KESE-240011 format. One record per residue (C-alpha): residue number from 0; chain; x, y, z; residue in three letters. Coordinates in pm, whole numbers, m for minus. Example, Ala and Ser with C-alpha at 12.3 -4.5 7.8 and 13.67 -1.06 7.14 Angstrom:
# residues 2
0, A, 1230, m450, 780, ALA
1, A, 1367, m106, 714, SER
***
This chain:
# residues 655
0, A, m2003, m22861, 2144, UNK
1, A, m2052, m22485, 2103, UNK
2, A, m1827, m22304, 1852, UNK
3, A, m1962, m21952, 1914, UNK
4, A, m1680, m21701, 1925, UNK
5, A, m1870, m21370, 1879, UNK
6, A, m2105, m21210, 2133, UNK
7, A, m2445, m21384, 2117, UNK
8, A, m2723, m21199, 1934, UNK
9, A, m2971, m21475, 2025, UNK
10, A, m2961, m21681, 2341, UNK
11, A, m3192, m21946, 2486, UNK
12, A, m3169, m22120, 2822, UNK
13, A, m3373, m22420, 2934, UNK
14, A, m3617, m22354, 2651, UNK
15, A, m3928, m22569, 2650, UNK
16, A, m4230, m22575, 2422, UNK
17, A, m4533, m22786, 2504, UNK
18, A, m4860, m22827, 2314, UNK
19, A, m5189, m22958, 2455, UNK
20, A, m5290, m23300, 2323, UNK
21, A, m5621, m23427, 2454, UNK
22, A, m5600, m23439, 2832, UNK
23, A, m5220, m23425, 2831, UNK
24, A, m4938, m23234, 2662, UNK
25, A, m4669, m23305, 2406, UNK
26, A, m4323, m23162, 2470, UNK
27, A, m4169, m23057, 2139, UNK
28, A, m3861, m22875, 2277, UNK
29, A, m3690, m23001, 2591, UNK
30, A, m3472, m22764, 2795, UNK
31, A, m3266, m22637, 2502, UNK
32, A, m2960, m22417, 2560, UNK
33, A, m2827, m22231, 2257, UNK
34, A, m2635, m21919, 2162, UNK
35, A, m2602, m21773, 1813, UNK
36, A, m2348, m21499, 1749, UNK
37, A, m2385, m21194, 1529, UNK
38, A, m2283, m21262, 1168, UNK
39, A, m2297, m21643, 1194, UNK
40, A, m2445, m21869, 929, UNK
41, A, m2612, m22154, 1117, UNK
42, A, m2803, m22457, 997, UNK
43, A, m3056, m22632, 1226, UNK
44, A, m3092, m22985, 1096, UNK
45, A, m3339, m23255, 1190, UNK
46, A, m3603, m23490, 1065, UNK
47, A, m3970, m23395, 1042, UNK
48, A, m4114, m23370, 1393, UNK
49, A, m3776, m23312, 1556, UNK
50, A, m3878, m22962, 1671, UNK
51, A, m3650, m22762, 1440, UNK
52, A, m3934, m22550, 1288, UNK
53, A, m4079, m22486, 1635, UNK
54, A, m3736, m22367, 1747, UNK
55, A, m3711, m22133, 1447, UNK
56, A, m4060, m21991, 1516, UNK
57, A, m3955, m21911, 1873, UNK
58, A, m3623, m21761, 1757, UNK
59, A, m3817, m21541, 1510, UNK
60, A, m4065, m21428, 1781, UNK
61, A, m4352, m21591, 1592, UNK
62, A, m4419, m21821, 1888, UNK
63, A, m4361, m21804, 2262, UNK
64, A, m4188, m22076, 2468, UNK
65, A, m4375, m22257, 2742, UNK
66, A, m4075, m22229, 2973, UNK
67, A, m3717, m22107, 2985, UNK
68, A, m3558, m21782, 2873, UNK
69, A, m3512, m21640, 2523, UNK
70, A, m3299, m21327, 2485, UNK
71, A, m3271, m21113, 2171, UNK
72, A, m2967, m20904, 2249, UNK
73, A, m3035, m20790, 2603, UNK
74, A, m3415, m20818, 2579, UNK
75, A, m3607, m21111, 2731, UNK
76, A, m3894, m21190, 2494, UNK
77, A, m4111, m21322, 2779, UNK
78, A, m4138, m20964, 2909, UNK
79, A, m4240, m20813, 2575, UNK
80, A, m4594, m20722, 2466, UNK
81, A, m4728, m20842, 2125, UNK
82, A, m4651, m20507, 1959, UNK
83, A, m4296, m20512, 2099, UNK
84, A, m4248, m20858, 1951, UNK
85, A, m4383, m20720, 1622, UNK
86, A, m4120, m20445, 1643, UNK
87, A, m3845, m20710, 1679, UNK
88, A, m3977, m20900, 1375, UNK
89, A, m4001, m20575, 1179, UNK
90, A, m3667, m20419, 1266, UNK
91, A, m3434, m20716, 1325, UNK
92, A, m3564, m21029, 1155, UNK
93, A, m3628, m21123, 794, UNK
94, A, m3826, m21439, 716, UNK
95, A, m3782, m21668, 414, UNK
96, A, m4049, m21938, 404, UNK
97, A, m4051, m22269, 222, UNK
98, A, m4394, m22189, 76, UNK
99, A, m4290, m21829, 6, UNK
100, A, m4607, m21687, 170, UNK
101, A, m4643, m21403, m79, UNK
102, A, m4965, m21200, m91, UNK
103, A, m5150, m21297, m408, UNK
104, A, m5319, m20958, m462, UNK
105, A, m4988, m20768, m467, UNK
106, A, m4717, m20743, m731, UNK
107, A, m4357, m20845, m660, UNK
108, A, m4274, m20486, m564, UNK
109, A, m4585, m20466, m345, UNK
110, A, m4489, m20783, m159, UNK
111, A, m4136, m20660, m97, UNK
112, A, m4265, m20323, 27, UNK
113, A, m4490, m20466, 300, UNK
114, A, m4236, m20470, 590, UNK
115, A, m4140, m20109, 513, UNK
116, A, m4506, m20003, 525, UNK
117, A, m4526, m20110, 890, UNK
118, A, m4187, m19951, 957, UNK
119, A, m4322, m19614, 842, UNK
120, A, m4090, m19578, 541, UNK
121, A, m4220, m19311, 294, UNK
122, A, m4392, m19461, m15, UNK
123, A, m4139, m19335, m270, UNK
124, A, m3839, m19451, m67, UNK
125, A, m3974, m19797, m3, UNK
126, A, m4075, m19848, m366, UNK
127, A, m3729, m19749, m488, UNK
128, A, m3559, m19984, m240, UNK
129, A, m3796, m20269, m330, UNK
130, A, m3714, m20226, m698, UNK
131, A, m3340, m20210, m620, UNK
132, A, m3356, m20534, m418, UNK
133, A, m3550, m20714, m691, UNK
134, A, m3300, m20589, m950, UNK
135, A, m3012, m20715, m734, UNK
136, A, m3180, m21056, m717, UNK
137, A, m3235, m21074, m1093, UNK
138, A, m3604, m20983, m1105, UNK
139, A, m3582, m20640, m1266, UNK
140, A, m3818, m20746, m1546, UNK
141, A, m4068, m20906, m1305, UNK
142, A, m4135, m20626, m1057, UNK
143, A, m4496, m20578, m1169, UNK
144, A, m4585, m20949, m1179, UNK
145, A, m4803, m21111, m918, UNK
146, A, m4696, m21433, m742, UNK
147, A, m4912, m21650, m968, UNK
148, A, m4713, m21520, m1266, UNK
149, A, m4372, m21613, m1117, UNK
150, A, m4185, m21946, m1100, UNK
151, A, m4098, m22105, m765, UNK
152, A, m3741, m21977, m775, UNK
153, A, m3860, m21627, m861, UNK
154, A, m4112, m21630, m578, UNK
155, A, m3841, m21739, m334, UNK
156, A, m3622, m21449, m447, UNK
157, A, m3913, m21211, m390, UNK
158, A, m3941, m21362, m43, UNK
159, A, m3567, m21299, 14, UNK
160, A, m3602, m20938, m103, UNK
161, A, m3891, m20892, 141, UNK
162, A, m3677, m21033, 423, UNK
163, A, m3410, m20773, 346, UNK
164, A, m3645, m20477, 300, UNK
165, A, m3593, m20338, 650, UNK
166, A, m3233, m20450, 672, UNK
167, A, m3275, m20814, 772, UNK
168, A, m3012, m20813, 1045, UNK
169, A, m3109, m21173, 1125, UNK
170, A, m3239, m21383, 832, UNK
171, A, m3446, m21688, 922, UNK
172, A, m3494, m21933, 634, UNK
173, A, m3731, m22228, 676, UNK
174, A, m3645, m22497, 418, UNK
175, A, m3552, m22226, 163, UNK
176, A, m3475, m22483, m109, UNK
177, A, m3735, m22743, m18, UNK
178, A, m3987, m22646, m290, UNK
179, A, m3728, m22562, m559, UNK
180, A, m3549, m22753, m829, UNK
181, A, m3173, m22808, m782, UNK
182, A, m3065, m22514, m998, UNK
183, A, m3300, m22267, m824, UNK
184, A, m3196, m22413, m489, UNK
185, A, m2830, m22348, m565, UNK
186, A, m2907, m21987, m663, UNK
187, A, m3093, m21932, m336, UNK
188, A, m2802, m22076, m133, UNK
189, A, m2556, m21850, m316, UNK
190, A, m2773, m21550, m226, UNK
191, A, m2791, m21659, 140, UNK
192, A, m2413, m21710, 155, UNK
193, A, m2373, m21365, 1, UNK
194, A, m2592, m21219, 277, UNK
195, A, m2374, m21392, 537, UNK
196, A, m2066, m21249, 372, UNK
197, A, m2214, m20899, 406, UNK
198, A, m2254, m20948, 782, UNK
199, A, m2612, m21077, 816, UNK
200, A, m2682, m21348, 1072, UNK
201, A, m2836, m21633, 870, UNK
202, A, m3025, m21921, 1033, UNK
203, A, m3141, m22199, 802, UNK
204, A, m3380, m22473, 910, UNK
205, A, m3349, m22778, 682, UNK
206, A, m3367, m23155, 674, UNK
207, A, m3119, m23163, 383, UNK
208, A, m2767, m23221, 517, UNK
209, A, m2614, m23108, 186, UNK
210, A, m2780, m22769, 232, UNK
211, A, m2660, m22760, 594, UNK
212, A, m2298, m22803, 483, UNK
213, A, m2311, m22462, 316, UNK
214, A, m2315, m22313, 666, UNK
215, A, m2021, m22253, 902, UNK
216, A, m2210, m22413, 1190, UNK
217, A, m2454, m22705, 1202, UNK
218, A, m2688, m22777, 1493, UNK
219, A, m2857, m23116, 1489, UNK
220, A, m3183, m23160, 1677, UNK
221, A, m3374, m23480, 1749, UNK
222, A, m3689, m23538, 1955, UNK
223, A, m3675, m23183, 2086, UNK
224, A, m3313, m23196, 2203, UNK
225, A, m2988, m23071, 2052, UNK
226, A, m2771, m23377, 1989, UNK
227, A, m2484, m23205, 1805, UNK
228, A, m2341, m22858, 1759, UNK
229, A, m2049, m22869, 1517, UNK
230, A, m1866, m22671, 1253, UNK
231, A, m2005, m22690, 899, UNK
232, A, m1809, m22732, 580, UNK
233, A, m1896, m22385, 450, UNK
234, A, m1906, m22528, 101, UNK
235, A, m2044, m22353, m205, UNK
236, A, m1989, m22014, m357, UNK
237, A, m2132, m21687, m230, UNK
238, A, m2301, m21424, m443, UNK
239, A, m2055, m21138, m421, UNK
240, A, m2266, m20860, m573, UNK
241, A, m2341, m20613, m292, UNK
242, A, m2694, m20533, m180, UNK
243, A, m2832, m20182, m238, UNK
244, A, m2771, m19960, 65, UNK
245, A, m3056, m19898, 302, UNK
246, A, m3098, m19521, 306, UNK
247, A, m3468, m19485, 386, UNK
248, A, m3567, m19422, 744, UNK
249, A, m3905, m19484, 897, UNK
250, A, m4134, m19191, 969, UNK
251, A, m4321, m19137, 1293, UNK
252, A, m4626, m18944, 1405, UNK
253, A, m4904, m18842, 1168, UNK
254, A, m4705, m18923, 854, UNK
255, A, m4658, m19285, 967, UNK
256, A, m5025, m19311, 1061, UNK
257, A, m5127, m19176, 720, UNK
258, A, m4905, m19431, 542, UNK
259, A, m5045, m19712, 753, UNK
260, A, m5402, m19600, 680, UNK
261, A, m5335, m19570, 307, UNK
262, A, m5190, m19922, 296, UNK
263, A, m5483, m20063, 495, UNK
264, A, m5727, m19880, 268, UNK
265, A, m5554, m20009, m45, UNK
266, A, m5556, m20367, 82, UNK
267, A, m5924, m20337, 178, UNK
268, A, m6010, m20221, m175, UNK
269, A, m5803, m20503, m327, UNK
270, A, m5973, m20762, m107, UNK
271, A, m6320, m20627, m194, UNK
272, A, m6234, m20626, m565, UNK
273, A, m6100, m20981, m547, UNK
274, A, m6432, m21103, m401, UNK
275, A, m6682, m20876, m577, UNK
276, A, m6985, m21104, m554, UNK
277, A, m6930, m21174, m184, UNK
278, A, m6879, m20804, m121, UNK
279, A, m7202, m20714, m304, UNK
280, A, m7404, m20975, m117, UNK
281, A, m7259, m20839, 206, UNK
282, A, m7364, m20488, 105, UNK
283, A, m7715, m20599, 8, UNK
284, A, m7848, m20602, 362, UNK
285, A, m7709, m20253, 421, UNK
286, A, m7849, m20126, 89, UNK
287, A, m8197, m20256, 168, UNK
288, A, m8188, m20124, 525, UNK
289, A, m8065, m19773, 433, UNK
290, A, m8303, m19746, 136, UNK
291, A, m8591, m19856, 361, UNK
292, A, m8511, m19598, 629, UNK
293, A, m8481, m19310, 382, UNK
294, A, m8796, m19413, 190, UNK
295, A, m9001, m19464, 506, UNK
296, A, m8904, m19122, 642, UNK
297, A, m8982, m18967, 301, UNK
298, A, m9317, m19147, 285, UNK
299, A, m9401, m19030, 637, UNK
300, A, m9308, m18670, 555, UNK
301, A, m9505, m18689, 229, UNK
302, A, m9808, m18833, 408, UNK
303, A, m9790, m18566, 675, UNK
304, A, m9768, m18292, 411, UNK
305, A, m10063, m18442, 221, UNK
306, A, m10276, m18460, 533, UNK
307, A, m10197, m18099, 623, UNK
308, A, m10296, m17992, 271, UNK
309, A, m10624, m18179, 309, UNK
310, A, m10693, m18021, 645, UNK
311, A, m10616, m17680, 498, UNK
312, A, m10896, m17742, 248, UNK
313, A, m11149, m17742, 532, UNK
314, A, m10988, m17446, 707, UNK
315, A, m10668, m17395, 895, UNK
316, A, m10697, m17336, 1269, UNK
317, A, m11076, m17327, 1266, UNK
318, A, m11345, m17422, 1515, UNK
319, A, m11664, m17580, 1377, UNK
320, A, m11953, m17528, 1623, UNK
321, A, m12246, m17769, 1576, UNK
322, A, m12562, m17846, 1779, UNK
323, A, m12583, m18161, 1991, UNK
324, A, m12338, m18352, 2206, UNK
325, A, m12133, m18493, 1921, UNK
326, A, m12146, m18684, 1594, UNK
327, A, m12426, m18939, 1601, UNK
328, A, m12642, m18739, 1846, UNK
329, A, m13000, m18805, 1725, UNK
330, A, m13130, m18496, 1904, UNK
331, A, m12899, m18259, 1711, UNK
332, A, m13158, m18199, 1437, UNK
333, A, m13410, m18081, 1696, UNK
334, A, m13172, m17841, 1868, UNK
335, A, m13233, m17492, 1732, UNK
336, A, m13027, m17279, 1968, UNK
337, A, m12746, m17173, 1730, UNK
338, A, m12854, m16836, 1594, UNK
339, A, m12705, m16545, 1402, UNK
340, A, m12660, m16343, 1720, UNK
341, A, m12425, m16619, 1847, UNK
342, A, m12209, m16563, 1541, UNK
343, A, m12220, m16187, 1591, UNK
344, A, m12118, m16227, 1958, UNK
345, A, m11830, m16453, 1865, UNK
346, A, m11707, m16205, 1602, UNK
347, A, m11642, m15950, 1878, UNK
348, A, m11400, m16174, 2068, UNK
349, A, m11030, m16083, 2069, UNK
350, A, m10913, m16428, 1964, UNK
351, A, m11144, m16447, 1661, UNK
352, A, m11019, m16362, 1313, UNK
353, A, m11351, m16413, 1136, UNK
354, A, m11686, m16592, 1176, UNK
355, A, m11915, m16743, 918, UNK
356, A, m12260, m16894, 989, UNK
357, A, m12374, m17198, 791, UNK
358, A, m12713, m17338, 698, UNK
359, A, m12760, m17625, 462, UNK
360, A, m13037, m17788, 262, UNK
361, A, m13068, m18032, m26, UNK
362, A, m13271, m17921, m328, UNK
363, A, m13314, m17996, m694, UNK
364, A, m13086, m17776, m897, UNK
365, A, m13226, m17700, m1242, UNK
366, A, m13087, m17524, m1546, UNK
367, A, m13280, m17549, m1869, UNK
368, A, m13373, m17914, m1914, UNK
369, A, m13100, m18042, m1680, UNK
370, A, m13192, m18114, m1317, UNK
371, A, m12999, m18285, m1039, UNK
372, A, m12991, m18297, m662, UNK
373, A, m12741, m18063, m500, UNK
374, A, m12659, m17908, m165, UNK
375, A, m12729, m17543, m97, UNK
376, A, m12475, m17399, 147, UNK
377, A, m12595, m17079, 314, UNK
378, A, m12274, m16906, 427, UNK
379, A, m12132, m16574, 537, UNK
380, A, m11899, m16359, 327, UNK
381, A, m11592, m16483, 520, UNK
382, A, m11671, m16850, 455, UNK
383, A, m11455, m16880, 144, UNK
384, A, m11143, m16740, 313, UNK
385, A, m11201, m16952, 622, UNK
386, A, m11231, m17269, 413, UNK
387, A, m10951, m17182, 173, UNK
388, A, m11180, m17175, m134, UNK
389, A, m11060, m16968, m431, UNK
390, A, m11255, m16809, m716, UNK
391, A, m11187, m16912, m1077, UNK
392, A, m11444, m16700, m1259, UNK
393, A, m11657, m16405, m1155, UNK
394, A, m11663, m16289, m795, UNK
395, A, m11770, m16381, m442, UNK
396, A, m12061, m16216, m260, UNK
397, A, m11987, m15972, 23, UNK
398, A, m12148, m15824, 333, UNK
399, A, m12398, m15624, 125, UNK
400, A, m12538, m15944, m24, UNK
401, A, m12570, m16086, 329, UNK
402, A, m12754, m15778, 450, UNK
403, A, m12998, m15775, 156, UNK
404, A, m13046, m16155, 137, UNK
405, A, m12936, m16134, m226, UNK
406, A, m13005, m16432, m450, UNK
407, A, m12646, m16437, m571, UNK
408, A, m12498, m16785, m600, UNK
409, A, m12142, m16915, m628, UNK
410, A, m12114, m17266, m776, UNK
411, A, m11844, m17533, m771, UNK
412, A, m11687, m17730, m1056, UNK
413, A, m11920, m18028, m1005, UNK
414, A, m12219, m17800, m1070, UNK
415, A, m12054, m17662, m1384, UNK
416, A, m11996, m18013, m1510, UNK
417, A, m12345, m18144, m1424, UNK
418, A, m12554, m17850, m1549, UNK
419, A, m12386, m17845, m1893, UNK
420, A, m12377, m17468, m1940, UNK
421, A, m12333, m17335, m2293, UNK
422, A, m12028, m17113, m2253, UNK
423, A, m11951, m16926, m1930, UNK
424, A, m12204, m16981, m1648, UNK
425, A, m12151, m16628, m1509, UNK
426, A, m12482, m16436, m1522, UNK
427, A, m12693, m16747, m1584, UNK
428, A, m12998, m16811, m1365, UNK
429, A, m13055, m17149, m1204, UNK
430, A, m13346, m17277, m994, UNK
431, A, m13265, m17396, m643, UNK
432, A, m13588, m17578, m567, UNK
433, A, m13833, m17297, m640, UNK
434, A, m13589, m17015, m571, UNK
435, A, m13412, m16856, m868, UNK
436, A, m13054, m16742, m819, UNK
437, A, m12805, m16566, m1048, UNK
438, A, m12456, m16717, m1079, UNK
439, A, m12190, m16458, m991, UNK
440, A, m11888, m16682, m944, UNK
441, A, m11734, m17024, m1006, UNK
442, A, m11491, m17179, m754, UNK
443, A, m11163, m17344, m846, UNK
444, A, m11150, m17720, m818, UNK
445, A, m11044, m17826, m467, UNK
446, A, m10704, m17997, m447, UNK
447, A, m10843, m18257, m206, UNK
448, A, m11171, m18401, m97, UNK
449, A, m11104, m18430, 277, UNK
450, A, m11439, m18495, 437, UNK
451, A, m11641, m18504, 117, UNK
452, A, m11668, m18600, m247, UNK
453, A, m11563, m18386, m539, UNK
454, A, m11854, m18534, m741, UNK
455, A, m12136, m18385, m528, UNK
456, A, m12285, m18050, m636, UNK
457, A, m12245, m17761, m392, UNK
458, A, m12379, m17408, m445, UNK
459, A, m12321, m17118, m208, UNK
460, A, m12573, m16842, m122, UNK
461, A, m12579, m16580, 154, UNK
462, A, m12708, m16761, 464, UNK
463, A, m12972, m16487, 506, UNK
464, A, m13116, m16569, 163, UNK
465, A, m13131, m16941, 241, UNK
466, A, m13298, m16883, 579, UNK
467, A, m13558, m16632, 459, UNK
468, A, m13629, m16755, 106, UNK
469, A, m13583, m17131, 137, UNK
470, A, m13597, m17254, 500, UNK
471, A, m13807, m16992, 674, UNK
472, A, m13598, m17009, 993, UNK
473, A, m13349, m16795, 1186, UNK
474, A, m13140, m17079, 1331, UNK
475, A, m12807, m17200, 1197, UNK
476, A, m12676, m17546, 1109, UNK
477, A, m12327, m17455, 1232, UNK
478, A, m12089, m17167, 1293, UNK
479, A, m11729, m17170, 1172, UNK
480, A, m11479, m16959, 1367, UNK
481, A, m11135, m16882, 1230, UNK
482, A, m10890, m16832, 1518, UNK
483, A, m10621, m16563, 1496, UNK
484, A, m10277, m16696, 1408, UNK
485, A, m10123, m16571, 1734, UNK
486, A, m10379, m16751, 1951, UNK
487, A, m10363, m17118, 2050, UNK
488, A, m10668, m17306, 1927, UNK
489, A, m10719, m17472, 2267, UNK
490, A, m10750, m17129, 2439, UNK
491, A, m10991, m17010, 2170, UNK
492, A, m11199, m17326, 2205, UNK
493, A, m11231, m17272, 2581, UNK
494, A, m11340, m16914, 2514, UNK
495, A, m11606, m17023, 2265, UNK
496, A, m11740, m17290, 2503, UNK
497, A, m11755, m17038, 2789, UNK
498, A, m11934, m16771, 2581, UNK
499, A, m12195, m16995, 2416, UNK
500, A, m12268, m17192, 2734, UNK
501, A, m12338, m16862, 2911, UNK
502, A, m12564, m16745, 2623, UNK
503, A, m12754, m17075, 2595, UNK
504, A, m12768, m17156, 2965, UNK
505, A, m12637, m17505, 2886, UNK
506, A, m12377, m17676, 2667, UNK
507, A, m12600, m17794, 2383, UNK
508, A, m12328, m17785, 2117, UNK
509, A, m11997, m17949, 2035, UNK
510, A, m11685, m17819, 1864, UNK
511, A, m11467, m17973, 1592, UNK
512, A, m11118, m17828, 1631, UNK
513, A, m10936, m17869, 1298, UNK
514, A, m10605, m17778, 1460, UNK
515, A, m10645, m18067, 1704, UNK
516, A, m10729, m18292, 1413, UNK
517, A, m10411, m18174, 1241, UNK
518, A, m10204, m18235, 1553, UNK
519, A, m10360, m18578, 1607, UNK
520, A, m10306, m18690, 1248, UNK
521, A, m9952, m18549, 1247, UNK
522, A, m9875, m18734, 1569, UNK
523, A, m10025, m19051, 1423, UNK
524, A, m9820, m19027, 1104, UNK
525, A, m9508, m18961, 1312, UNK
526, A, m9583, m19266, 1525, UNK
527, A, m9633, m19480, 1215, UNK
528, A, m9309, m19342, 1067, UNK
529, A, m9123, m19430, 1386, UNK
530, A, m9278, m19778, 1385, UNK
531, A, m9190, m19851, 1024, UNK
532, A, m8847, m19692, 1072, UNK
533, A, m8790, m19931, 1363, UNK
534, A, m8864, m20220, 1128, UNK
535, A, m8621, m20073, 875, UNK
536, A, m8358, m20034, 1146, UNK
537, A, m8405, m20399, 1236, UNK
538, A, m8324, m20481, 873, UNK
539, A, m8014, m20261, 910, UNK
540, A, m7909, m20457, 1218, UNK
541, A, m7965, m20782, 1029, UNK
542, A, m7752, m20638, 749, UNK
543, A, m7486, m20545, 1005, UNK
544, A, m7484, m20899, 1141, UNK
545, A, m7442, m21019, 783, UNK
546, A, m7142, m20789, 746, UNK
547, A, m6996, m20926, 1068, UNK
548, A, m7048, m21288, 960, UNK
549, A, m6894, m21231, 617, UNK
550, A, m6600, m21045, 771, UNK
551, A, m6545, m21333, 1013, UNK
552, A, m6544, m21567, 713, UNK
553, A, m6300, m21329, 544, UNK
554, A, m6072, m21343, 849, UNK
555, A, m6078, m21723, 831, UNK
556, A, m6005, m21724, 458, UNK
557, A, m5721, m21473, 495, UNK
558, A, m5561, m21617, 806, UNK
559, A, m5244, m21694, 615, UNK
560, A, m5224, m21335, 488, UNK
561, A, m5263, m21211, 846, UNK
562, A, m4983, m21442, 957, UNK
563, A, m4753, m21313, 681, UNK
564, A, m4823, m20951, 776, UNK
565, A, m4755, m21026, 1142, UNK
566, A, m4435, m21210, 1049, UNK
567, A, m4301, m20904, 868, UNK
568, A, m4383, m20673, 1158, UNK
569, A, m4749, m20569, 1147, UNK
570, A, m4882, m20461, 1485, UNK
571, A, m5217, m20577, 1613, UNK
572, A, m5349, m20226, 1549, UNK
573, A, m5238, m20252, 1184, UNK
574, A, m5426, m20578, 1131, UNK
575, A, m5731, m20448, 1313, UNK
576, A, m5727, m20127, 1111, UNK
577, A, m5720, m20314, 780, UNK
578, A, m6025, m20531, 855, UNK
579, A, m6212, m20246, 1022, UNK
580, A, m6159, m20024, 717, UNK
581, A, m6286, m20302, 495, UNK
582, A, m6603, m20341, 703, UNK
583, A, m6661, m19965, 710, UNK
584, A, m6602, m19940, 335, UNK
585, A, m6857, m20214, 269, UNK
586, A, m7114, m20033, 484, UNK
587, A, m7034, m19687, 344, UNK
588, A, m7067, m19801, m17, UNK
589, A, m7382, m19990, 81, UNK
590, A, m7513, m19672, 245, UNK
591, A, m7444, m19461, m66, UNK
592, A, m7611, m19720, m289, UNK
593, A, m7904, m19743, m46, UNK
594, A, m7955, m19366, m56, UNK
595, A, m7926, m19370, m437, UNK
596, A, m8189, m19645, m461, UNK
597, A, m8418, m19451, m226, UNK
598, A, m8390, m19137, m442, UNK
599, A, m8446, m19345, m755, UNK
600, A, m8756, m19495, m594, UNK
601, A, m8884, m19140, m539, UNK
602, A, m8836, m19057, m908, UNK
603, A, m9018, m19374, m1017, UNK
604, A, m9293, m19317, m760, UNK
605, A, m9350, m18964, m892, UNK
606, A, m9414, m19108, m1241, UNK
607, A, m9711, m19308, m1110, UNK
608, A, m9854, m19061, m859, UNK
609, A, m9934, m18701, m946, UNK
610, A, m10099, m18588, m621, UNK
611, A, m9864, m18753, m369, UNK
612, A, m9489, m18735, m350, UNK
613, A, m9208, m18847, m124, UNK
614, A, m9053, m18565, 78, UNK
615, A, m8685, m18642, 140, UNK
616, A, m8515, m18506, 446, UNK
617, A, m8148, m18407, 441, UNK
618, A, m8136, m18501, 807, UNK
619, A, m8263, m18853, 739, UNK
620, A, m8012, m18900, 456, UNK
621, A, m7723, m18779, 673, UNK
622, A, m7848, m18998, 960, UNK
623, A, m7872, m19300, 728, UNK
624, A, m7517, m19238, 605, UNK
625, A, m7391, m19201, 963, UNK
626, A, m7583, m19517, 1056, UNK
627, A, m7411, m19718, 781, UNK
628, A, m7074, m19595, 905, UNK
629, A, m7161, m19686, 1262, UNK
630, A, m7271, m20033, 1154, UNK
631, A, m6936, m20081, 981, UNK
632, A, m6750, m19981, 1296, UNK
633, A, m6966, m20176, 1541, UNK
634, A, m7010, m20496, 1342, UNK
635, A, m6661, m20479, 1191, UNK
636, A, m6495, m20450, 1531, UNK
637, A, m6536, m20813, 1635, UNK
638, A, m6390, m20964, 1314, UNK
639, A, m6110, m20705, 1317, UNK
640, A, m6025, m20784, 1678, UNK
641, A, m6044, m21155, 1601, UNK
642, A, m5792, m21105, 1318, UNK
643, A, m5562, m20892, 1535, UNK
644, A, m5553, m21154, 1811, UNK
645, A, m5441, m21439, 1586, UNK
646, A, m5117, m21606, 1685, UNK
647, A, m4866, m21545, 1400, UNK
648, A, m4730, m21899, 1387, UNK
649, A, m5079, m22052, 1395, UNK
650, A, m5194, m21814, 1121, UNK
651, A, m4896, m21899, 899, UNK
652, A, m4955, m22271, 931, UNK
653, A, m5313, m22239, 803, UNK
654, A, m5370, m22238, 426, UNK
***
């Protein structure tokens, strides 16, 4: 018998709910017809397994029927999208659960505020209303306590306040007294009767017939069918103290989006703080990957810079012309076609900055009683500029010394060290074999030893002096050409080959192009940097997969929380945003820590290496930071989507 006298606010016709069971199905609700009017207080009574909780879940839009029609006002729920169902739960329903389903990381006020967050209510307004509701329900002194610090009755009152936060036009209570002692149960029933008295539609699901008799209408259900629909006794007193008025209105547009983001961000931080060790282990892969990328790029840049410095020590953009067909040519010593006139002809070319001939011989260098084997380098006056050699003491010889075959010698630091001069070597005379020579200058120590050893003695004389006074020849060991800065070395090399081949009648020489060496080594270091960076990026991807796996675990662990948020009106986008922000935060913090570790590594590395340093690139740091963000978005998307797609009723039933 149906006692409904007011227009129905909820209506079901031929409602069925079936669940798969093995190869068949179980029918929990069987063609139920029911109407509930606005302002009624209804009890749905039945034993465990009768289908009463399933019916309440469908009435609260937490679950969908398999068949039949369910109308909320004039809206058929079967035609609504998930976010439209969330809007119904948010704006029209208030849920009171037997197990309270409060969020453990939030205070009492924070739990009550949650529905208003998704409704777009401004932070100040929702906090004030939450406090007013808790005060009305006798929890004024407990607003800052978390659920674990509250008794069962207090937690249930927090749950009631949450149900009323957005108005609670229809209050759905699932066994509201089932987990409470008798006194707390009576207080809860008084509150519910007070809500009914204020005009709320109250639907209570219970197996306790004494609780059901507090209602004005009792619906009995058994084996999925309604077997009785009768008037209740309406016993018990109602709490007559009025509820605080609902004055706050939800915001829309950017303000609502900002509130939603702030709440999601806050919950992400709380979740990360609650599981600090798990969060750190999740970050570890990102930290290692980002630090590896930044360090590898810095090492590559440092190596490239070091190589360029070393090449500069043997001359920047120079061409070294030597007899023979190449290194290892046994005939090169017998080829005597490179002569001074070749150097003079090259010096007239438009692409040539300067030219210096070179002859070389090994002799015994003697000073006083000290003698040692050294290399005499017969060079032109431009040799020192071409090779990037700088004077420390004295002076260098010039064109006049070349023209007069002067026995002026410039020595290096190895010679100074080996010959054991007493005081400054400038002006001292040394024997080069049988040829005396006066020291006029001492070179600075070379910053690198590219192509040679810093321990070998090298002395430098005008090439004319070496040829006439020591070798008795007019041929040259090599010619070094410095190419003008505005000329490509490849064009200059072709010009040199063309000129000398024409002069010699054949190509009996080969050229070492230091610029090509520089380009080759630079390309090689870049290739190695890319290769090692690829390995580092693989570690980043592995770290990203770790983030995804941990976030999926987090979704599983927090399924109940997701269900609660959906029950109070969270949209799929809200749930997705929360988990996506958490994943991005993990990766961003991991990225910052990774960059910090990379910079720290550079500081430590500099303490152990004086001649090599890491060269950090702002671009690589920015790219690494962007990469960590991208990993958070990409690998956080799947867990976030998985959380957003959870069925509210299934999520709530999972602890």
